[in-house]
C-alpha positions, -999 to 999 in steps of 0.1 A, spaced: -135 751 -790 -166 766 -806 -188 764 -775 -163 781 -752 -160 750 -730 -126 746 -715 -116 710 -710 -105 702 -675 -87 672 -660 -87 662 -624 -70 635 -604 -80 621 -570 -62 605 -542 -69 570 -529 -98 583 -507 -115 601 -537 -104 636 -527 -94 658 -556 -57 666 -553 -49 680 -587 -65 697 -617 -56 712 -650 -74 735 -674 -67 731 -711 -70 757 -738 -66 747 -775 -48 775 -792 -48 762 -828 -43 729 -847 -7 725 -834 -6 742 -800 -24 737 -767 -20 754 -733 -24 738 -699 -25 753 -665 -18 727 -637 -26 730 -600 -22 707 -570 -37 710 -536 -13 724 -509 2 701 -483 15 666 -484 7 645 -515 16 610 -522 49 607 -542 41 606 -579 8 626 -577 23 656 -596 38 634 -623 4 616 -626 -13 649 -632 12 658 -660 7 623 -675 -31 628 -675 -27 661 -692 -3 650 -719 -23 619 -726 -56 638 -730 -68 638 -766 -69 676 -767 -31 676 -759 -18 644 -774 -31 653 -809 -10 685 -809 27 690 -816 34 719 -792 23 724 -756 26 754 -733 24 744 -696 21 765 -665 30 748 -632 37 762 -597 72 777 -595 95 753 -578 75 721 -585 104 700 -597 83 668 -600 60 684 -626 89 701 -645 109 668 -646 79 649 -659 72 674 -687 109 672 -696 107 634 -697 77 634 -719 86 661 -744 113 673 -768 130 707 -770 117 719 -737 123 755 -726 112 768 -692 112 802 -674 99 817 -642 69 841 -644 57 853 -611 46 823 -590 45 800 -621 70 782 -642 61 784 -679 72 755 -700 72 755 -738 77 720 -753 73 700 -785 55 667 -781 68 636 -798 49 620 -826 24 595 -812 39 561 -807 76 573 -806 80 575 -768 
C-alpha cells in the first residue's frame, strides 16, 4: 500500500468488546499476509472461525490467490477454518505461532 497503512480487521462479541483482530500486509498482486490474534480466555464457540472468515472475505485478501496466515500455535479452530476455506494448505510451527501458506480458490468456486 502506497501510504504505508496496514489494513486491520476486528471482531467484537455480543457486548461490543473486541475479541479478535488481524493485521493484513499486501505482499504483491497475488499474495497477502495476515496475522491473527484473539483475546485470551473463554470466547464463544465460532469466534475464531468468524475472525478467519472476516480476514479471508476482506477485499485485500479475497482478491489475491495466495495467503500466508499466522495464528496462535495450537489454535485448532483457526487452522481448521483456514483449511476449509483454502486449497493446497501447508502449515508449520514457528515459535508461538502456526504459519499457514495456502492458495485461495477462485471467487465464486467455494
